[in-house]
C-alpha positions in Angstrom: 170.1 83.2 106.9 173.5 83.8 105.2 175.3 81.4 107.7 172.5 78.7 107.0 173.1 79.1 103.1 176.8 78.6 103.6 176.2 75.5 105.8 173.9 73.9 103.1 176.5 74.5 100.3 179.4 73.2 102.6 177.5 70.0 103.4 176.6 69.4 99.8 180.2 69.7 98.8 181.6 67.3 101.6 178.7 64.8 102.0 176.8 65.0 98.8 172.9 64.8 98.3 170.8 64.9 101.4 167.1 65.5 102.5 166.5 69.0 104.0 164.8 67.5 107.1 167.9 65.2 107.6 170.1 68.2 107.1 168.1 70.2 109.7 168.7 67.7 112.2 172.4 67.4 111.6 172.8 71.1 111.8 170.7 71.5 114.8 168.4 74.0 113.3 164.8 74.7 112.4 163.7 73.1 109.1 162.1 76.3 108.0 165.6 78.0 108.2 166.9 75.4 105.7 163.9 75.8 103.4 164.5 79.6 103.4 168.2 79.0 102.4 167.1 76.6 99.7 164.7 79.2 98.2 167.4 81.8 98.4 170.0 79.5 96.6 167.3 78.6 93.9 166.9 82.4 93.2 170.6 82.5 92.0 170.1 80.1 89.3 171.5 76.5 88.9 173.6 76.4 92.0 171.6 73.6 93.5 168.8 71.5 92.5 166.0 70.8 95.0 163.1 68.3 94.3 160.2 68.7 96.6 158.9 65.6 98.4 156.3 64.7 101.0 156.7 62.3 103.8 154.5 61.1 106.7 155.8 61.7 110.2 154.6 61.2 113.7 154.8 64.2 116.2 153.5 64.7 119.6 150.3 66.3 120.3 149.9 69.1 122.9 148.4 66.5 125.3 151.3 64.1 124.3 153.8 66.7 125.4 152.0 67.1 128.8 152.2 63.4 129.3 156.0 63.5 128.7 156.3 66.3 131.3 154.0 65.0 134.1 153.1 61.4 133.3 150.1 59.4 131.7 146.6 60.0 132.8 146.5 56.7 134.4 149.6 57.1 136.3 148.4 60.5 137.6 145.1 59.0 138.8 147.1 56.2 140.5 149.2 58.7 142.4 146.2 60.6 143.5 144.6 57.7 145.2 145.7 57.9 148.9 146.3 54.7 151.0 142.9 55.2 152.8 141.2 55.1 149.4 139.0 57.8 147.8 135.5 57.9 146.3 135.3 57.7 142.6 133.5 61.2 142.5 136.3 62.9 144.5 139.0 61.1 142.3 137.3 62.5 139.0 137.7 65.9 140.5 141.4 65.8 141.3 143.1 66.1 137.7 142.1 66.7 134.1 141.3 63.6 131.9 140.6 61.7 135.2 137.9 59.7 133.6 140.3 58.4 130.8 143.1 57.7 133.5 140.7 55.8 135.8 139.6 53.5 132.9 143.3 52.8 131.9 144.5 52.4 135.3 141.6 49.9 136.1 142.4 47.9 132.8 146.2 48.0 133.8 145.1 46.3 137.3 146.6 49.3 139.2 143.4 50.1 141.1 140.3 48.3 142.6 136.9 49.3 143.8 136.4 48.2 147.6 132.6 48.0 147.9 133.0 47.0 151.5 134.4 50.2 152.7 132.8 52.2 155.3 130.7 55.1 154.0 130.4 53.5 150.5 132.4 52.1 147.7 136.2 53.6 147.5 138.9 53.4 145.1 142.1 51.8 146.5 145.5 50.9 145.0 145.8 47.3 144.0 149.5 47.3 143.5 152.4 49.0 145.6 154.1 50.5 142.7 153.6 51.0 138.8 155.8 51.7 135.8 154.6 54.3 133.6 155.2 52.6 130.0 153.1 55.4 128.2 155.4 58.3 129.5 158.6 56.1 128.7 157.5 55.4 125.1 156.5 59.0 124.5 159.9 60.2 125.9 161.7 57.9 123.6 159.7 59.5 120.7 160.6 62.9 121.7 164.4 61.7 121.9 164.1 60.7 118.1 164.1 56.8 119.1 160.7 56.5 117.1 161.9 53.0 116.0 161.7 51.6 119.4 157.9 52.3 119.5 156.0 49.3 117.8 153.1 50.2 115.4 150.3 48.9 117.6 151.6 51.5 120.2 151.6 54.2 117.7 148.0 53.6 116.7 147.0 53.4 120.4 148.6 56.7 121.1 146.9 58.1 117.9 143.6 57.0 119.3 144.2 58.6 122.6 145.3 61.9 120.8 148.8 61.8 122.3 150.5 61.2 118.8 149.4 62.5 115.3 150.5 61.6 111.9 151.4 64.7 109.8 152.4 65.2 106.1 155.9 66.9 106.0 157.2 68.7 103.0 160.8 68.7 102.4 163.5 69.1 99.6 166.0 66.5 98.1 169.1 68.6 97.7 172.0 68.0 95.2 174.7 70.0 93.6 173.5 72.1 90.5 175.3 72.8 87.1 176.8 76.1 88.5 177.5 74.9 92.1 180.0 77.0 93.8 180.8 77.4 97.5 180.9 81.2 96.9 177.7 82.7 95.5 177.5 86.3 94.4 174.3 88.1 95.2 172.3 88.9 91.8 171.1 92.5 91.4 167.3 92.9 91.1 167.3 96.6 89.9 169.2 98.7 87.2 170.0 101.9 89.0 171.1 105.3 87.3 174.2 105.0 89.0 175.1 101.6 87.3 174.3 103.0 83.9 176.4 106.2 84.6 179.5 104.5 85.9 179.1 101.4 83.6 179.3 99.1 86.7 176.2 97.3 85.3 178.5 95.4 82.9 180.2 93.6 85.7 177.1 92.8 87.6 174.9 89.7 87.6 171.2 90.5 87.3 168.6 88.1 88.5 166.2 86.9 85.7 162.9 88.8 85.5 160.1 86.7 86.5 157.3 87.5 84.0 154.9 85.1 85.7 155.0 86.9 89.1 151.8 88.3 90.2 151.6 92.1 90.8 150.9 93.7 94.2 147.3 93.0 95.3 145.1 95.9 94.9 144.0 97.3 98.2 140.4 98.0 97.2 137.2 96.3 96.0 135.7 96.3 92.6 132.0 96.9 91.5 130.1 94.0 90.5 129.1 94.5 86.8 125.4 94.8 88.1 126.2 97.4 90.5 128.4 99.0 87.8 125.5 99.3 85.4 123.3 100.5 88.3 125.8 103.2 89.0 125.7 104.3 85.3 122.0 104.1 85.2 121.7 106.5 88.2 124.2 108.9 86.6 122.3 109.0 83.3 119.1 109.8 85.1 120.7 112.5 87.2 122.2 114.0 83.9 118.6 113.9 82.4 117.2 116.0 85.3 115.5 113.3 87.3 115.2 113.2 90.9 115.7 109.8 92.9 113.1 108.4 94.9 113.5 106.8 98.4 112.9 103.1 98.1 113.6 101.7 101.5 110.3 99.8 101.8 110.7 96.2 100.7 107.3 95.4 102.3 104.2 97.1 101.0 100.5 96.8 101.7 98.2 95.5 98.8 96.8 98.8 98.9 99.9 100.7 97.7 101.3 97.7 95.5 98.0 96.9 93.7 94.8 98.8 94.6 96.3 102.3 94.0 97.5 101.2 90.7 93.9 100.1 89.5 94.9 96.5 89.7 91.7 94.5 90.4 91.6 92.3 93.6 90.9 89.2 91.4 93.9 89.9 89.0 96.2 86.9 88.6 99.2 89.0 89.7 97.8 88.8 93.4 98.0 84.9 93.3 100.3 83.3 95.8 102.0 81.5 92.8 103.2 85.1 91.5 103.5 87.3 94.8 105.2 86.6 98.2 102.7 87.4 101.1 103.9 87.9 104.6 102.8 85.9 107.5 104.1 88.3 110.1 102.8 90.9 110.2 99.9 89.7 107.9 98.1 93.2 107.7 99.0 96.9 107.4 97.1 99.3 109.6 97.9 102.8 108.3 96.1 104.2 105.3 95.1 107.7 104.0 91.3 107.0 104.7 89.8 109.6 102.2 92.0 108.5 99.4 91.3 104.8 100.2 87.6 105.4 99.9 88.0 106.9 96.4 90.1 103.9 95.3 87.5 101.6 96.6 84.9 103.6 94.5 86.7 103.6 91.3 87.2 99.9 91.7 83.7 98.8 92.7 81.3 101.3 90.8 83.7 103.5 88.8 84.1 107.2 88.3 86.1 109.9 86.6 84.6 108.7 83.3 85.3 105.0 84.0 82.8 102.2 84.8 85.4 100.6 87.1 85.4 96.7 87.6 82.0 96.4 89.0 83.0 94.0 91.7 82.8 93.8 95.7 86.1 95.6 96.8 87.3 94.1 100.1 89.2 96.1 102.8 90.7 92.7 104.1 92.3 92.1 100.6 94.0 95.6 100.6 95.4 95.3 104.0 97.5 92.2 103.2 101.3 92.8 103.2 103.4 91.6 100.4 107.1 91.7 99.4 106.7 94.5 96.7 106.4 93.1 93.3 107.4 96.4 91.7 108.7 99.8 92.9 105.8 101.4 91.1 104.1 101.3 94.6 106.8 103.9 95.5 105.8 106.1 92.3 102.2 105.9 93.6 103.1 107.2 97.1 105.2 110.0 95.5 102.4 111.0 93.1 100.0 110.9 95.9 102.2 113.2 97.8 102.6 115.6 94.8 98.7 115.7 94.3 98.3 117.1 97.9 100.5 120.1 97.0 98.3 123.4 96.5 99.9 123.9 93.1 101.0 121.3 90.7 104.7 121.4 89.7 105.8 119.1 86.9 108.3 116.4 88.2 110.7 113.7 86.9 111.5 110.9 89.3 113.3 107.6 89.2 114.5 104.8 91.3 116.5 101.5 91.2 116.0 98.9 93.9 115.0 95.3 94.5 111.7 93.8 93.9 110.3 90.2 94.6 108.1 87.8 92.5 107.3 84.3 92.8 109.0 83.2 89.8 110.3 80.1 88.4 114.0 80.3 88.0 115.4 80.1 84.4 118.0 81.8 82.1 116.2 85.3 82.3 114.1 85.1 85.5 114.9 85.4 89.2 112.6 85.5 92.2 114.5 88.6 93.4 115.9 91.2 90.8 116.3 95.0 90.3 113.8 97.3 88.8 114.6 100.7 87.3 111.4 102.8 87.9 110.6 106.1 86.4 107.7 108.5 86.2 107.4 112.0 84.5 104.4 114.1 85.4 103.6 117.1 83.2 101.0 118.7 80.9 100.7 117.7 77.4 102.7 114.5 77.4 102.2 111.7 74.8 103.6 108.3 74.2 105.9 109.6 71.7 107.6 111.5 74.6 108.1 108.3 76.3 109.6 106.5 73.2 112.1 109.4 72.7 113.0 109.1 76.3 113.9 105.5 76.1 116.0 105.9 72.9 117.9 108.6 74.7 118.4 106.6 77.9 119.5 103.4 76.3 121.7 105.2 73.8 123.6 106.6 76.9 123.7 103.1 78.2 125.3 101.8 75.1 122.2 99.7 73.9 120.8 101.1 70.5 119.0 98.1 69.1 115.6 98.8 70.5 111.8 97.6 69.5 108.4 98.7 71.2 105.3 96.5 71.3 101.9 97.3 72.4 100.8 95.6 75.6 98.2 95.6 78.2 98.8 96.8 82.0 95.9 97.4 84.4 97.3 100.7 85.3 98.6 102.3 82.0 96.8 103.0 78.7 98.2 103.1 76.2 101.0 100.6 77.3 104.1 99.1 75.6 106.8 96.7 76.2 110.4 97.5 75.2 112.8 94.9 73.8 116.5 94.8 72.9 118.3 92.3 70.8 120.5 89.9 72.9 123.6 88.8 70.7 124.4 85.9 73.0 120.9 84.5 73.1 120.1 85.5 69.5 116.8 86.7 70.2 114.9 89.9 71.4 114.7 90.1 75.1 112.2 92.1 77.0 113.9 94.8 79.2 111.1 96.8 80.5 107.4 97.7 80.4 105.9 101.2 80.2 103.0 103.6 79.5 100.9 106.4 80.4 99.1 106.1 83.9 95.3 105.8 83.6 92.9 108.5 84.9 91.3 105.9 87.3 94.7 105.9 89.0 95.6 109.5 88.9 92.3 111.4 89.5 91.6 109.7 92.7 95.0 110.9 94.0 93.8 114.5 93.4 96.0 115.4 90.3 94.7 117.9 87.8 92.6 116.3 85.1 94.9 117.6 82.2 98.2 116.3 83.8 99.7 113.1 82.1 102.2 110.8 83.7 104.6 108.7 81.8 105.8 105.6 83.7 108.1 102.6 83.1 109.7 99.7 84.8 113.0 98.4 83.4 114.9 95.3 84.6 118.6 96.1 85.7 119.6 92.5 85.2 118.7 92.1 81.5 120.4 95.4 80.2 123.5 94.2 82.0 123.4 90.7 80.4 123.0 92.4 77.1 125.8 94.8 77.8 128.2 92.1 78.9 127.1 89.4 76.7 125.9 87.1 79.5 123.6 84.2 78.3 122.2 83.1 81.7 121.1 85.4 84.6 122.3 82.9 87.1 125.7 83.7 86.0 125.4 87.2 86.8 124.2 86.6 90.5 124.2 83.6 92.8 126.6 80.5 93.2 127.6 80.2 89.6 129.0 83.6 89.5 132.4 83.5 87.8 134.5 86.1 89.7 137.6 85.8 87.5 135.5 86.6 84.5 134.1 89.7 86.6 137.6 91.1 87.2 138.6 90.6 83.5 135.4 92.4 82.4 136.0 95.2 84.9 139.5 95.8 83.8 138.4 95.6 80.1 136.0 98.4 80.8 
């Protein structure tokens, strides 16, 4: 590189301004070596000026190189036709690109089809000798005699994929204000030795580039949604909760609706709200004794309830759905808890995806995360649940909360949790909660005086509030701004 740099400087001193491509040809070297020398000289200051330019050039394709070396396709086909002739089928198998070569050779009048030949039509030579103009033209091009090839030939060769037109970037080189044939390498580091000896005073230092990018980090980053998910999980673990397994995206309607005392005519079961599976359509494994108790409490009541008084259908409870909430997981865990000989108070949580047939807007998606939790113990009240939420959201950094009474088929009393969103300038629902009804808990076999606090929170909406995102589609999906995410993560 040092020799190339010297040659560039010497040529500018003797001959003046020149294009880097032309200089590469004159010096008989690769253009990239010239470019490397130019960039090295630019780093030294104003020794040279280099204006980048773009130009169109023709170059041989790989197929064109083969034509230069071996001859054109039509010439190769001609030479592979013996004096006695050959069938077209055999000819096509002699060389690559025989089909193109045969067509061109026929058009040039080099070959003919003898239909009177014995044994069927044969290809014969029509002329005694040929001149391979294509190979000759491409050979001129390779020897830098491009001007000898007329424009129509270039376009023809381009169609045949023998030549291609490419954009080449080069530099127009001239002397700079500080031009010199001898250049001193600039120092990039100030060393302790330079300071100790005072030699730094005689050194030239390369200007510091404050716009240069740092070394790329060899690691990934958590998406803000996953960052909040990690924080939520840690908060629950600190509060003494145990995480539930949530590896079933598909649930039967039995666990997703019936065990939660959701009637089979409830609007939540409509196809407009729930994704039903077409394969497999039905589930086939159920705890039969428990299923019978669930059917009874739905259809005729029990445990102090009159139920819904309708005809409960097994066909409906068998239908598979993409789970609409992770409360189905909570139901499974509570049923398992009820099968133990001695009741033990528990605190469970989970964080995973759920699916609803929603219309997409600024605060709704068809696929989102639910933060699910249950606390089962004696003597619990709604006040315990409100205190738990205040502690949980306070740890998450969200302190502006409101609670509103609501109705759920499986909790009574029930309440919604709202938080104020500064970006949207309104209160946004972040979760639903309540105390599970006796009609849900007692058929499972839990003790009569055990109360269960339950809630389902969105993960996306608290993340939007925490990071000031107005539209949920900017948090996930094709509108995600990755640069904003990186800035946000570093700000944290």
